[in-house]
N, C-alpha and C positions, 0 to 999 in steps of 0.2 A: 230780251237778251238772247243771243243766238248760241245754241249748243252744238252747232255743226262745224265750227271752225276747228282747225288743227291746233290742238293744245300743246303748248311747250312743256308744261310741267303738271304732273298729277301729284299734289302735295299731300303727304300722309300727315294728318292732323289728329292727334289723340285728345287734344284739349289741354295738355300740359304746357308749361311755360316754353319749352324748347320749340315745339311745333307751332305754337301761337306766334312766337317771335319770328320763326322762319316765314310763316305766311305773311305777316305784316311787312317784313323787310323785303320780300320778293315783290309784293304789290306796291309798296312805297317807292320802289325804284323803277316803276313803270312796266314791270313784266306782267301784263294784264291777261295773258293767255294761260289761265290757271284753272284747275279743277281741284276742289277740296275732297279728299278721300278719308273716310273714317271706318275703321274695323272694330266692331264691338265683339270681344271674345266671349262675352257672357260668363266671365269668370267672377266678377264682383257684382254685388247687388246694386250698386250705384252706377253701373256702366251705362245703363239706358239714359241716365241724366247727363253723362258725359256726351253721349251721342246727340242729345238735344242741344247741349251747349255748342258743339261744333257746327250743327246745322244752323244755329243762330249766327255764328261767326260768318258762315258762307253767305247768309242773307245780308248781313251787315256790309260785307265787302262786295256783294253783288256778283258772286261767282258760282258756277255750278257745284253741286254737292252730290257725291255718291257714297253709299254706305252699305255695309252688310253686317248682320248679326248672326253669330253662331253660339250655340249653347255648349261651350267646352266644359263649363263647370269649374268649381274651385280646385279640383284635383288635377287640372291640366298642367303639364310641365311647361317650362319656359320654351323648350325647343318646339313643342307642338304648337303653342300659341304663336311663336314667331313664324313657323312654316305656314300656318293658316293665314296669318296676316299678310305675308308677302305673296302668297298665291292670289289673295284678293287684290292686292295692289297691282301685280303684274297683269291680271285679267282686266282690271279697270283701265290700266294704262293702254293696253292693246285696244280696248273698246273705244277709248277717247282719242287715241292717236298721240299720247303724250309720253313723257318719261317720268318714272317714279322718282320723287324727290323727298328726301327725309331730313330730319333735323339733327342727325348725329353730329356731335361736336368733339372737341379735343379730349375732354374727359371721358367720353364714350370710347374713343380710340384706345386710351390707356387702360380702361377697364376691360375692354375686349382682348387686348394683348395679354393682360394678366390671366383672364379666364381661359384663353386659348392655350397658353403655356402650361397652365395647371392641368388642362385636359390632355396634354401630350402632343401638341401640334408642331413641336420643334420650331425652327426659325420662321415657318409660315405663319405662326401665331403672331409674329411681329408685323406681318403684312395684312393686318386686319382691314375691314371695310373695303374689300377689293372688288366687289361685284360692279362691273362697269355698266350694268343696266341701270344703276341707281346713281342719281346725282345727290351730292351732299355738300351744299354751299357753306355750311357752318363748321367745317372741320378745323378751321384755324381759330374758331371762337372757343373760349373757356366757358365753363358754366357761369362764372361770375360776369363775363361779358354779356351773356344772355340775360341774366337778371338785371344788369345795369340798363340794357336796352329796353326791357319790358317796363321797368320803373320810369325811365325817361319818357317813354311814349304812353305811359299810363294804360298799359294793356291789362286785360283780365285773363285769368286762366284757372284751371281746376287742378287740384292735387290728387295724385293717385296714391292712396294709402298703402298699397302693396309695395311701394318704393321704400317703405320703412320696415318691411317685414324681413326677419332673418331666415324665413323659409326659402328665400331665393339666394343662390350662391353669389350672383352679381351684386346684390345689396351688401352682402358681407364683405366682398372684395372692395366695393366702393368706399365703405367706411374705413377699412384698413388703409387704402391708398390715400384718402383724404388726411388721415392722421400721420402718415409716414413720409409721403413724397413732398419734396421741396419744389419750388417753382423751377429751379435750375434742373432738377432731375426730370421734371415734366418736359422741359424744353429738349433735353437730351433724348428722351423717349420719342418726342415728336420728330427729331431729325433722323433717328434710327428707323422709325416707321416709314419715312419717306424713302430712305435708302433701300429698305427691304421690299417696299412696294415696287421700286424700279427693278430690283432683282427678280421679283415675281413676274413682272411683265416680260423680262428678257427670257425667262424659262418658258413662259407661255408661248412666246414666238418660236423658240427652239422646238417645243413640243409639236406645234403645227407644222414646222418644217420637216420633222421626222415622222409625221403621222402615218405615212404610207408603210413605214417599217415596224410600227408598234404592234401590229398583229402577228408578228413572227416570234416564236419562242427562241429561235436561234439568236435574234437580236438581243433579247433580254439576258440570255446566258452569257453573252460575250462583251457586255459593257460593265464598267466598274460599278460597285454597289451604290455609291453615293449618287451619281447621276441617274442610275436606274431608279432609286427611290423617288427622286424629284420628278422624273418623267412619268413614272407610274402614278404618282399622286395626281399629277395634272391630267393625265389621260383618263383616269377613273372619274375625276371631277368633271371633265369635259363631256364624257359620255353619260354620266348618271346624275351629276349635280351633287354627289356625295364627297365630302372631304374626309378621307380616311386618316385615322390616327397612326402614330409611328408604329405601334405594335401590329396593327392591322396591315399596314404596308409591308412590314418585314415578313409576316406570315404569307401574304399573297405573293410576294416576290419569290420566296422559297418554293411555293406551290407551282408557280409558272416555270421555274427552272427544273424542278424535280418530279412534279406530279405526273401520274399516269394519264395517257390519252383517254379521253372519254369521261374523265372526272369533272365534277362541277364544284366550284368553291363559292362560298358566300361570306366575304370578309365583313360585310355590314348588311343590315336588314334589307336595304334597297339595291344591293349590288350583287350581280350574279356573273361569275367568271367560268367559262367552259373551255377546257383544254382539248386540243386535238394533237395529233402527232407532231405537227409543225406549227400550229397556230394557237392563238388565244383570242377569245371573244368576250368582250366586256359589255354587259347590258344592265339597264335599270329594270328592276322588277317592282311591281306594285302588288299589294295584298288584295 
């Protein structure tokens, strides 16, 4: 088996039913330029067994396998675990020359919308799953579609017991949504998500068009508040990778308009904004 070919997809496989179905469906349709990637957070005692299961899948399908284990521990937050996982995936994708591919599906989109809106992300919470570096072939699939496929093709997978824990907000929201949302409501949310995703792309294009002017405090002072919020959100995200919440955006916008020259503002842990008499500089900071 040659490991030097240009890979089309680096598939993130946890061992759960979603990613097992993704891997099988991609390979079953002749997309054979695949690398299986598994990140072991070191959060659960049984995570090493999951890694062995995924390694076995890669051998069975005769595709390359890359993995990394980190000892994040049971106290690690969802955000930290996600950040470390995606850092591994993007590093591996760059090394193998492929594109990160994940098993997110329709139910994940709805859960993420609910989670984002609860956190205060305003309409952008409806444009979830928007990172264009990631391919998500199963976004039109429901969780039931995934189970149906797995059973039809007699696939095996492992269950993550933390998915049943109320310690995680996403799990709480998942159970609430399953109990309350009808199929019709899910379909409406799906259409709304596609509309908001299109709007997000249009705002991103406009931000790039105006990029040469966004370093001017004069520009921010003289545009209306709503477009200023959207442009500032996207510019901070473009420069730092951080998605600011509504309250953080509003405070930063006031600072840019009224703050003294020479002052430094930090609206989020990884974002540093320095003001001069005429300009504003936005940078990502690391601890």
